[in-house]
Structures are given as C-alpha cells and as structure tokens.
N, C-alpha and C positions, 0 to 999 in steps of 0.2 A: 445478449444485446451487445452490439458493437458501438464504437464511438459515434457514428452517424445517427444511429437509432437513439442513443442516449441524449445527444444534443437536440434531436427533434422532440423527444419526450420532455426534456427540461424546458425548451422554449415554449412548448404548448402549455405546460403546467404553470410556468411563471408569466406567461403572456408577453414574452419578449421575442425578438427575432432570433433566428438560428445563429447568426454571427455573434450576437451578444451572449447567447448561451454557450457557444463554443469558446468565447473569450473568458467567460467565468470558469468554465471547466479547465481550461489551460492554466489560468491563474491559480486555481485550487491545486492542481498538480504541482505547479512551481512552488507554492507555499509549503505543501506537504514535503516535497523533496528537500527544500532548504531547511526546514525545521528538523526533519529526521537526520539530515546530514550533520546538524549542530548537536544532535543528541537530545533534542527536545521531544517530548511526547505530545502527539496531536490527538485530541479527543473531539469527536462529534457526538455529543451526548445522546445515548440511546441507539446510535448507529454503528460507530466504529472508533477504535483506538488503534493508532499506528505508532510504533516506537522502535528505536534502534536498540539492539541487544548485543552484548559482547559474546564472542565465541572464543573459548580458550584454545590454546595450541594443543594439538593432538597428533597421534600417529595413525596414519591410514595405510591402506594396502591397495596396490594396483591389482584389480581383479584379473587382468589378462596375464600378468607375469607372477603375481604373488609377492612382488617386491614391496617392502615396507618403505614408507616415505613420511617425512615430517610435514604436517600441515600447520602453517603459522597461525597465530591468533588473528582475529579479525572481527568484523561486525556483520550482523544480519538484520533483517527487518521482520518485526512481528506485528501482524494485524489481528486484532481481536474484534469479533462481532459484539455489538452492544445489545442491550435488553430488547429494544423494539425490533431489531433485525432478527434476533433469535426467536422472539415471539411470532413474528410474521412467517417464519419457516415451519413452525409446528402445525 
C-alpha cells in the first residue's frame, strides 16, 4: 500500500475527506519524527512502538578493499510491532 492508497483508506474509514486524512497522516509523521529525535519512545498501544536506540562505536571493514575503518557512535531507530498487529499476521 502506498501513501495515496493509505490516505484513501483512512478517509473512507474515518468518514473524512482525503485532504483531511492526508493532513493527519503528515502530522502523525511529524510528531513521530520530532519525538524520536528527542529520544522519546512513541507507543500506539497494540500496534506499534518506535524508539531511538544508541549505537556504539565499532570497527568495520570495507568489503571491496578489506581495509578496516572506525565507525563512530550514533543513533538508530527501532520499530516494534504491537500485540494486535502480531496477532493479525498469524
């Protein structure tokens, strides 16, 4: 499902216009990004949990040359499926 299809499905289920559904989807994305950027965990009970995780500094290897290189510490994003989503997939 792409964004257009998602917006159409949301507007149909919520009984709103596609532009309103698109605005809500954009706002959700903005809130998610801002919260994760601050290091806050975002939970939609039963569906999804998104959080920022720390990545330690490590040594990597260039696969083409075999040269070792230092990879600095940083952050990643972890998304975990909630119980309702897991149950729906079974």
